[in-house]
C-alpha positions as CSV (number, residue, x, y, z in Angstrom):
1,X,126.3,80.8,108.6
2,X,128.4,83.7,110.0
3,X,129.1,84.9,106.5
4,X,125.4,85.0,105.7
5,X,124.6,87.0,108.8
6,X,127.5,89.4,108.0
7,X,126.2,89.7,104.4
8,X,122.6,90.6,105.7
9,X,124.0,93.2,108.1
10,X,126.1,94.8,105.3
11,X,123.1,94.9,102.9
12,X,120.9,96.4,105.6
13,X,123.5,99.0,106.4
14,X,124.0,99.9,102.7
15,X,120.2,100.2,102.3
16,X,119.9,102.5,105.3
17,X,122.5,105.0,103.9
18,X,120.8,105.3,100.5
19,X,119.7,108.9,99.8
20,X,115.9,108.9,99.8
21,X,115.4,111.4,97.0
22,X,112.1,111.2,95.2
23,X,112.3,109.6,91.8
24,X,109.5,110.2,89.3
25,X,108.5,107.7,86.7
26,X,106.7,108.6,83.6
27,X,105.0,105.9,81.5
28,X,103.3,106.2,78.2
29,X,101.3,103.4,76.7
30,X,100.0,103.4,73.1
31,X,97.1,100.9,72.6
32,X,95.7,99.7,69.3
33,X,92.2,100.7,70.3
34,X,90.5,104.0,71.1
35,X,89.8,104.9,74.7
36,X,87.1,102.8,76.2
37,X,84.2,104.4,78.1
38,X,84.6,104.7,81.8
39,X,81.1,103.3,82.3
40,X,82.1,100.1,80.5
41,X,85.3,99.8,82.5
42,X,83.3,100.2,85.7
43,X,80.9,97.5,84.7
44,X,83.8,95.1,84.1
45,X,85.2,96.0,87.5
46,X,81.8,95.4,89.2
47,X,81.3,92.1,87.3
48,X,84.6,90.8,88.7
49,X,83.4,91.8,92.2
50,X,79.9,90.4,92.0
51,X,77.2,89.6,89.5
52,X,74.6,91.3,91.7
53,X,76.6,94.6,91.8
54,X,77.1,94.4,88.0
55,X,73.3,94.0,87.3
56,X,72.4,96.6,89.8
57,X,74.8,99.0,88.0
58,X,73.4,98.1,84.6
59,X,69.8,98.7,85.9
60,X,70.7,102.0,87.4
61,X,72.5,103.2,84.3
62,X,69.6,102.0,82.1
63,X,67.2,104.1,84.1
64,X,69.2,107.2,83.6
65,X,68.4,109.4,80.6
66,X,70.6,108.3,77.7
67,X,70.6,111.8,76.0
68,X,71.5,113.4,79.3
69,X,74.5,111.0,79.7
70,X,75.9,111.8,76.2
71,X,75.7,115.6,76.8
72,X,77.9,115.4,79.9
73,X,81.6,116.2,80.1
74,X,83.9,113.3,81.0
75,X,84.3,114.6,84.6
76,X,80.6,114.7,85.0
77,X,80.3,111.1,83.7
78,X,83.0,110.0,86.1
79,X,81.2,111.7,89.1
80,X,77.9,110.1,88.0
81,X,79.6,106.6,87.9
82,X,81.1,107.1,91.3
83,X,77.8,108.3,92.8
84,X,76.1,105.1,91.4
85,X,79.1,102.9,92.6
86,X,79.0,104.4,96.1
87,X,75.5,103.0,96.5
88,X,76.4,99.6,95.3
89,X,79.9,98.9,96.7
90,X,79.8,98.1,100.4
91,X,83.4,98.9,101.2
92,X,85.3,102.2,101.0
93,X,88.4,100.1,100.1
94,X,86.6,98.6,97.1
95,X,85.5,102.1,96.1
96,X,89.0,103.4,96.3
97,X,90.2,100.4,94.2
98,X,87.6,101.3,91.6
99,X,88.8,104.9,91.5
100,X,92.4,103.7,91.2
101,X,91.5,101.2,88.5
102,X,89.7,103.9,86.5
103,X,92.6,106.3,86.8
104,X,95.0,103.6,85.5
105,X,92.4,102.4,82.9
106,X,93.3,98.9,84.0
107,X,90.0,97.4,82.8
108,X,90.3,99.0,79.4
109,X,91.7,95.8,77.8
110,X,88.9,93.7,79.2
111,X,86.3,96.1,78.1
112,X,87.8,96.2,74.6
113,X,87.9,92.4,74.4
114,X,84.1,92.4,75.0
115,X,83.6,94.8,72.1
116,X,85.3,92.5,69.6
C-alpha cells in the first residue's frame, strides 16, 4: 500500500514538472466520397437530436428558394443553416455542438450512407 502511494506521488510530481509547450496536431483524412453538403449534415445532426427539429428544418429549407440557395457561396449557406438552426435548437450548447460537428464534418459519413 505504501508503495502504491509513493508511486502516485512520484507520478504526480513528474507530471507537474512537464514543460507545458503547445503541441499542434495536423490531421488529414481522405474519404472515398466527395464532400457532402452542410445542409445534409445538419439534417442528420437534427434527426439525431429530435424528429420534430428535423422536420421543422426540412420544412424551413423547402420554403426557401432553391435557385437562391444554389447561387450562394459556401459561407453564405453555412450562415443560412445556422440562422435556421438557431430558431430550432433550444440550447446554445447544442448549437455550439452543431457548429463543431459541421467544422469537423463528423456527420459526413452518415449523410453519405443515406445517399447510397
